[in-house]
N, C-alpha and C positions, 0 to 999 in steps of 0.2 A: 816514501811509502804511499799508502792509498789516499786519494782525495775523498772528501765527503760529497754526498749529493747536495748540490747547491742551487739547482734549478730544475725546471720540468724537463729540459733537454738532458740533463745529467740522469735524471730518474729514468727516462726512456732508454738511455744508453745502458744503464745498469741492468734494466729488465731484459733487454735484448742480448747483452753479453752473457748474462746468467743462462738465458734460454739456450744459447749456442753451447756454452760450457756443459750444460746438462744433456746435450745431444737431442734436444727436442726440436728437430728440424721439420717434423711432419705437421706441426700445428703451432698456432700463436699463443694459445692459452691452455692451461691444464684441463683435463677432463673433469666433468662435474663429479663423477663417481669413480673411485678406484684408481690406484696406480700412480697418482701424481702428487702425493702428499708432500714430498720434499720440494718439488717445484712450487706448490702452493705456499709452502713455508717461506721459500726464498722471495717470492713475489710479495708476500705480506711483509716480510722484513724490509724490503726496499720501499714499499709504500709507507711503512711506519717511519723509516728514516727520512723520506721526502717530507712528510708532514711535520716531523720534528724539526727538521733543518730549515724548511722553507716557508711554512705556513704560520702566521702569527695572529690571525684573526680569532675572535672568541669562539665562534662555531668550529673553526678548524682545530682549535686546541681541545675542545670537547671530543671531536671526532678522533683526535690523536689518542686520547685515553681509551676510547673504544678499540682502536687498532692495537694498542699495547695489550689490552685485555685479550683480544683474539690471538695475538702472537704468543702470549703466555700460555694460553690453553693449548694451542697447537704445539708449542715447544714441549709441554708436558707429555702430550701424546707421542711425539717422535723421540723424546729423550734428549732434546737439545737444550743446552744452556749457552746460547749464542747472543751476545749483546748487540745492540744497534751501533752502527758507525764504526765497525771494526774491520770488516772485509771489503776490499776493493771490488770492482766489477769483474765478472767472469768467474764468480764463485760456483763451485761444483761440489755439493755434498754427496758422497758416494752412496751412503746407505743410512737408513734410520738407525738409531741407537745412540748410546751415550757420547756426547761431545760437550766438553766444558771449556769455555773460553773466558778469559778475564776481560772486563769492561775496558781496561786500559791498554790492552794489546793492540798492535797494529799489524794488519796483514794486507799485502798488496794485491795486485791483479792476478786473476787466473789461478787462484788457489784451488787445488783438489784435495779435499779433506775426507779422511775415512772415519770409520766408527771407532769408538773408545779412545778418542784423542783428547788430551788435556793441553791447553795453552794457558799458562798462568804464572803466578808469582813464585819466587824462590823461597828458601827456608825462612827468610826474614818476614814474610807476609806483608811486605811493603808494596802497596798497589802500584807504585811507580816502577818497581823492578820487574818489568814484564817484557816479553819478547817483542822484537820488531822483525817481521818476516817480510821478505821482498816479494817480487813478482814471480809468477810462474813456478810456484813451489808445490811439490807433491808431498803430502803428509800421510804416511802409511798407517794402517790400523794399529791401535794401541800405543802410538807415539806419545811421549810426554815431553813438552817443550816448556822450560821454566827459567825464570830469572831475567836479569837485565842483559839480554844477549841479542845479537843480530844474526839473522839467517839471510844469506845473499840470494840474489835472483837465480832461478833455475835449479835450485837444489832439490833433490829427491831424498826424503827422510824415510828410512826403512821401517818396517813393522816392528813394534814393541821397542823402539829406540828411546833412550833417555838422553835428552839434549839439554845440557845446562851450561854450555859455553858457546861462544860465537863461532860461526863459520862464515868467513867473508870471501872465500873463493867461489866464484859463480860456476854453475853447471857441473856440479859434482853430486855424488851419492854419499850420504852418511848413514851409519847404522850402528847399533850396538848399545850396550849399557856399561859405561857411558858411551855416547856416540863418538865415532871417529870416521874419517874419510875412508871409504872402501873402494871408490871407483872414480875415474875421471869423467864418467858419463852420468849426467844428471837426468832431469826429466824432459830434456829438450825435445826428444823424439817420442815421448810417452803419450802425449795427447795434444790436441790442437790448442792454440792460444786464442781464446775467444775474442779478446779485445783487439788483437791484431787482425783477425778475420773480419770483425765488424768494421774496423776503421778502413780496411781495404774496400769493403763493400760500399760504405757511404762516402768514401773519398775525402776524408778529413783527418787532420792530425790532432783533433781536440782530445782532451784528457791526456 
């Protein structure tokens, strides 16, 4: 599954992969006013993860609390409940609106997540029983993914699906309540894989 940000190089990789995934090819940073709130959120999420994982100095820890506060405020504005250190690089949040994710969940690279999605525990409320979602997964609007399950790489999850069992076959589409396989075609051609694009660009196999 996803690796954590463990260095400044990792942090910069995550920032650039997220930028590519969000389709912000026209500029390096969000606009100061209007239109880029989700990109600002993702950049702040990555900065908070970097300071949490990599900075141990006294002043850095104080700054971390400030970043957590800012992230919380922006989360409330956008309707997100997205914990730190859950999503791999290449995250693309499609729209502002309710997204609820368990702190213990694991989501790989290049996740495209839509509004009104829940990724959480099953009926037992055991925080350990949460999904592990692979790389290059598309999660449609209104999807609910719960329990101690695994979602393989390249799967597309249809809108309003209820997923409470594992799907280990790669590059398929699942949908329904409860979810079932409906197509041999996953999200492979749906959108670019930001981390692959970035690695090709910088000519390295890291991450």
